[in-house]
N, C-alpha and C positions, 0 to 999 in steps of 0.2 A: 209451564206445567210443573207442579210439585213432584219431586222425586222421593218424597218421604217413605213411600212403600219400599224403597231399597234399603231403608233402615230396619225393615221387618223381615220376619221369617216364619215358616210354618213347619211344625214337627209332629210326628206320630209318636206320642209319649206313652211308655208303659209305666203304670202305677202299681206298686206292690206294697205289701205290708212289711213289717220289720223282719219277717222270716223269708221274704222274697216271694211270697204268694201273690199272684195278680189280684188286684181289687176289681172284681167283675161287677158291672152295673152299679158302680159307686159314684157318688157325687163328689167332685173334686173342686175345691176352691184354690185358685192360683193367682199369683201376682209377681210382677217384675221386681226383683230385689237389687239388681245391679246392672246398669246398662253396659253393653259392649262398647258403645261410644264412650270416649274418655272425657268426662266433664271435669276439668281440673282447675287448680289454683296453686300458686306457689305455697309451699308448706312451711315457710320460714318461721311464721309466728307459732305454729303448732310445734315445730321442732324446738324452738326456744322454750316454750312452756313445758314440754316434756322433760327437757334437761333441767329446768329451774325447779319444777314442782315434783318431779318423779311421776311415774306412770299412773299410780293409783290416784293421786290428786289431779293429774291432767285429765283423767276420765271424767272428773266432776266439773272441770273448768267450763264455763259457759261458752267461751270463744271456741274451744276445742269441740264441744258438742255441736255448735253451729256449723263448724267446718265439716265435720263428719256427716252431718245431716243433709248436706248437698253434694259434696264432691266425692268422686270415686277415683281420683287421680291427683297426685301431688308432685310438685317439683321440689327437690331438696338442693341446698346450696353446697357446691363443691368448688367454689372459687379458690384457686390455689393459694392466693395470698392470705386469705382468712382461714382456709382449711389447714394450712401448714405454715403459719407465720414464722416459725423457727424451723430450720431444716432438720428433718429427722423426727419431728414431733407433730405428726398429723393428728387432727381431732377426730380420729376414726371412731372412738368409743362413743362420743356424743352423737355423731350422725347415725351410728348403728342403732343406738337406743331409740332415736326418733323414727328411724326407718322401720324397725321391727314393730314399734307401737302402731304406726300407720298401716303396715301390712297386716297386722293382727285385726285391724278393723276393715279389712277388705279393700284397702286403697292401693291401686297400682302406682308405682313410683318411677320417677325419672331423675337422674342426677344431672346437674347443670353447673358448669360445663367441664369437660376434661381438658380442653385447651382453649385459652382466650388471652388476648394481649392485655386486657383490662383486669384489674384485681389480680394481677400476676404476682408471684412470689418475688419480692425485691432481692432476696438473697441469691437468686439465680444470676444476677448481673455481675457477680465476681468471677463467673466461669466463662470459658470460651464457648463458641457456638457448638462445637462437637460435644462438649460435656453437657451443655444445656439440653441438647436433643436427647442425649442418653438419659438425663434425669426426667425429661418430659415423658419419654416412653416408659421409663420405670414407674413414674407416678400413675400413668394410665393402667399398666399391668396391676399395680397394687390396688387401685380403687375398683377396677372392673372385676378382677378376680376376687377381691376381698368381699365385695357386696353381691356377688353372683348368687342368684336365687332370691334375693331380696330386692335389689335394683337391677333390672335387666334392660333398662332403656336409658340412653344417655344422649345429651346434646354433646356430640363428640368434639366438635370444634365450632366456635362461636364468632360470627361477624368477620368472616374472612375477606369480604369485599374491601373493607377499609384497612385491614390488618397491615399490609405492606407500606401504606402511606400514613399510618397513624403517627402523629408527631407531637401529641400533647405532652408526652414524657417518654423517656427511654424505657423499654421493657424487653424481656428476654424473648418473648414469642414473636414480636415484630422483627427482631433480629433474625430469627429462624425463617420467617416467612420471606424476608428479603433474600436470604441465601438460597433457600430451596424452592422458592416460588409458591404461589398459592396452591396450585394443584398438587405439587410435590409434597408440601406439608400436610395437606388434607389426607393424601393417600397414606402417609406415614402414621397419622393419628388413627385413621380408620383401621388400618392393618393391625396396629398394636392393640386396639380394643377388641377386634375379632379374635386375635390370638388368645386373649384371656377369657372370652365368652363368645363362642361361635353363634350362639342363639340370641345374642344381644341385639336390640333394636337401636340403630345408630342414626342420629339426625345430623344433617348439616343445617345450621341455624343462622339467620341473618335478619337485620332490620332493613336492609337495603332492598327495596322492591323494584329497582331499576333493571334494565336489560343486562347490567353488569353481573347481577346475581344469576340470571338465566345462563349467561355465558360461562360463569364459574361452574354451575351444575353440569352443563354440557361437557365441559373440559374434564371434569372429575369423572363423569360416567364413561367418557371415551378412554380415560386412563385406567379404567377398571375399578374405580372406587365403588364399593358396595353400599350405596346410600339406601337406607331402609325407609326413610321418610324425609320430606322436605319441611324444614321449620321456617315459618313465617312469623315475624314479630309484627304486632299491630298496636303499638303504643299510640293512642289517639288523643294525646294531650292538647293538640292544636285543633281538635274538632273531629267529629265523626267522618270517616272516609266517605260514607254514603254508598248507596248501592252501585252506582256507576263505577267508582274506583274499586270496590270490592269485587265486582264481576270482572273487571279488567285484570286485576291481580290474579284472581283464580284461573281465568282462562289462560294466562301466560304460564302459570306453574302447573296446572293440571295436565298440560300437554306432555309432561314427562312420564305420565302413567304411574307415578309413585304416590303413596299415601301422603297427605298433607296434614300437618299439625299447625294450628295457630298457637304458637308456643308462649307468647307474652302479649296478652291483650289488656289494654287499659282504656277506660273512659274516666275523666275527672269530673268531680261534682263541685268544682269551683271555677274560677276564671280560666279561660283557655289560654294556652301559651301563644304569644303573638306569632303569626306565620313567618315573620322575617327572621326568627331565630332558627338557625340550622341545627343546634344541639340543645336538646331538652335539659341538659345539665346546666345550661346557662340561665335558666329561669328559676327564681327563688320563690317558693310558696310559703305563706305564713301558716302558723299552726292551726288557725281557725278558718282556713280557706274554703271549707265546704259550706255550701249555702242550701237552703230548702229548694230554691229554683234549680240549682245545679244538680241536686240529688234526683229530682224528678227527671231532668234531662238525661242524666246518667242511666237511670232505669229504662227510659224509653229507648236509648241507643243500644243498650244491652239486649233488650227484647228484639229489636229489629235485626241486629247483627247476628245473634245466635240463631234466630229463626231462619234467616236467609241461608245461612251455612248448613244448619242441621237438616232443613227440609228440602234443600235444593242442590246440595253438593255432597253426594255420598263419598266422594274421594277424600273428603276431610274426615279424619278419624279422631281428632282431639282438638279441644279448645281449652287453653289455660288462661284464666283471669289472673293477671300478674300479681295484683296486690289483694290480700284478704283484708288488711287493715289500713286505714288512712295513715299517711306519713311513712310508709314502709320504704318507698323508693322516691328519692328526690323531694322528700317531705310533701309529696303531692296528695291531694284528696282523691286518690284513685282506688281506694278500698271498697269493700262491700260492707264493712263495719266501720264505725267512727273510732276516733282515738280512745274514747271512753268505753268502747266495747259494745255500744248500742248499735242496732242493726239499721242499715239504710234501705230505702225502697228497692235499690238494685238487687240486694240479697233476696228479698221476697219475690221479686220478678223472676230471677233466675231459678229459685227453688220451685216456683209454680210451674215454670216451663218443664223442668226436669222431672218433678215428682207428680205433676198433675196432667199437663198437656201431653207430654211424651212418655207415657207409661201405659202398662197393660195389666189388667186384672179381670178376672171373670170366674165363671163356674161352668164346668162341663160334667157330663156323665160318661163313664167308661163303657166300652162294649163288654161282651161276655168273656173276652180274653184280657181285660184290664187296660186296653188301649183307648186313648182319646187324642184327637187332633187339636192342636193348639196353635194359634197364630198371634203374633205380637212383636213388639220391638225386640231386637236381638239383645241377648244378655242372659243373666242368671235369674232363675225363678225359684220361688218357694211355693209349696203346696201343702194342703191339709185335707184330710178326709176322716172325720170322726177322731179316733185316737192315733191315726196314722198321719205322718207328714214326711216331707222330703224336699229334694231340690232337683231341678233339671235345667238344661240350657237350650236356648234357641240361638243358633249361630248362622 
């Protein structure tokens, strides 16, 4: 049975004119303007365009407009190695410009990640572990405090399950994880982030959907780690999980009673990665990998995946499609727009779900005291009545 009603709410709303006088017996037109549910995408392309073009020209860019027309949530890149390639010279100004641009357009933001063994800063390797930890904690304080009020959600630490045994190359964070243990390092990272922003929403995020991730979560919670949401990566380059696997994964992670975010979801519109490959990084896509048949399949899988989650799993509070444009990660055709900026069927499918199927609009008449009862999807609403207009929330 669908649980979509749990995505909705009812409120007794008071409507007033600009002077605060109740609008008695007035006809009110209302519509949902921003979902409470976070429909997201990584904002890497938008961030680059804002920095390259400037805010004024970015406003006119077609890809930026397409992004803002669908998504109310964006992940921005804080990979330490690219954010601060040279020690002491972080690219704060660039990220801040993009973050403010998106926030000014009503987009909720998440920073990704504060701590990760991949794309780590190579210059850390010249230090001993004690110094590395001090610099990692300092980096967290700098970013979380510096972006407070603009970015209040963070993937605090990424892919901890594999972190202590990661052996593709030496890196500072794996060194720390081996010394302090997985739970010990997670706690240090979460504690540091909370010190800088007590109200921050902090995620533990991983691609490993095995019992090892469940065990890590249990151990972290037992150790007093304040996990605000569980991040599940769902890169489906080797084929759609299907409903059976999706339901299995959700049943195992919903038991913690925490909000769940699908933090990195991808479906490719080209050839599927062979199942025998353990690491998606080992598969090489051509620039023209997207095909018409693959694009239709991608759209179909997005519709099924999002519908099952949104309509049947109210514990899930966010889904982030990882790539907005093809070629953004692993050169894969996993975006919603093609390399040339044209829109794929998956984009229109997702837009139709969010803007047409899962939306609320209508007309009501207030009572003699200016009140009207309104039911609809949780989120922010706009309303108008003659020359009067305003906003209200259903939460």
